[in-house]
Residue, then its C-alpha position, 0 to 999 in steps of 0.5 A: m742241698a739248699w743248706v749248702a748254699t745257705a752255709i756258704v752264704g752264711s760263711a761269706v757274710v760272717g767272714g765279710y763282717f769280721q773283715g769289715e770290723a778288722a778294717s774298722e779297728a785298724a783304721g781307728a787305731q791309725t786315726a787315734a795314733s795320728q790324732a795323738q801325733i797332732a796333739e803332741s806336735r801342737r803341744q811342742f809348738d806351744e811350749v816352744r812359743r811360750l819359752l821364746q815369747p819373753y824374748v820376742e816381747a823384749g825385742t819388739p820395744a827395743l826395735q821401736a826405740q831404735q827406730a825412734m832414736l833414728g828419727l823414724g818415728g818422728a821428731e817428737a819420738e826422737r826427742a823423747q828418746i834423747a830426754a830419756v837418756e839424759r834423765s837416766p841414772t847412768f847418764q846422771a852418774l857419769l855426768r856428775q863424775g866427769e864434771e867433778s873430775l874436771l873441776q878437781r884437775a882444774s883446782a889442782t892446777g889453779g885454773l878453776r876459774g879459767g876459761n878452759v875449764q868452762a869450755a871443757l865443762a860445756q863440751f863434756r855434757p853433749a859429748l857424754l850424751a852422744q856417747e850414751l846415745g850410741t851405747r844405748y842404741e847398741r844395747l837395744g840392738g842386742l835386744t832387737s837381735l835376740g827378739q828377731r832370732s826368737a821370732a825366727g825360732v817360733g816361725a821354724a817351730g811352727m813350720e815343723s809343727g805344720r809339716d808334722i800335722s800335715t803328715a798326720l792328717g794324711g795318715i788319717g785320710a789314708a786310714q779312712a780310705g783303706q777302711a772304706l776300700a776294705q769294707g767295700q771289698a768285704f761286701a763285694n765278696i759277700a755279693q759274689s758268694v751268693p750266685n756261686a753258692l746257688i750254682l754249687s747248690r744246683m750242681l749238687s742237686q742234679p742226679q749223678g752223671t748229669m752236667v749243668l750247663g750255663g748259669g741258668f735255672 
């Protein structure tokens, strides 16, 4: 009856092999799915960062300009900001229009050469400059806020991507652990089938009516 033991062991080996292969295929499929999830999560994050990058880049120099206007970058940087406003086309156009308006009113009232006109002209330029500095600061603040919100959006997208990738990596680890356990169990079943098959073969080889006691030979 040796063929009985051989058949049982062979069946266990074949079954264990296919069990191990099935576990390997399942783990491979789950790993592939998790890797695809990681790739898609990274792609989505890169796309969000690409879309928001121009706004982040616009906010950075705006914040630096605001800091310079407040004197946080030193006196030279502050003077450079004031000079930039004075040279700007907007300021020059408003200055020209304002001075022409003052002169026209003075001419209409016959006070073109009066001291009041000269005083008004002298006061107009610094007042307009202060106004334009405030206006520019507020406009820069809009860009700074836009950049800050965009940077926060990139950060939030990065955190979400990190959570997704962490979950996917956990899935890969679970799949690999499950594969190892399944294959280990398959080999354990093969090992267990050998003595069982031998015991059964020994029992079948005994004359009828004879009881095999114990597991010895």
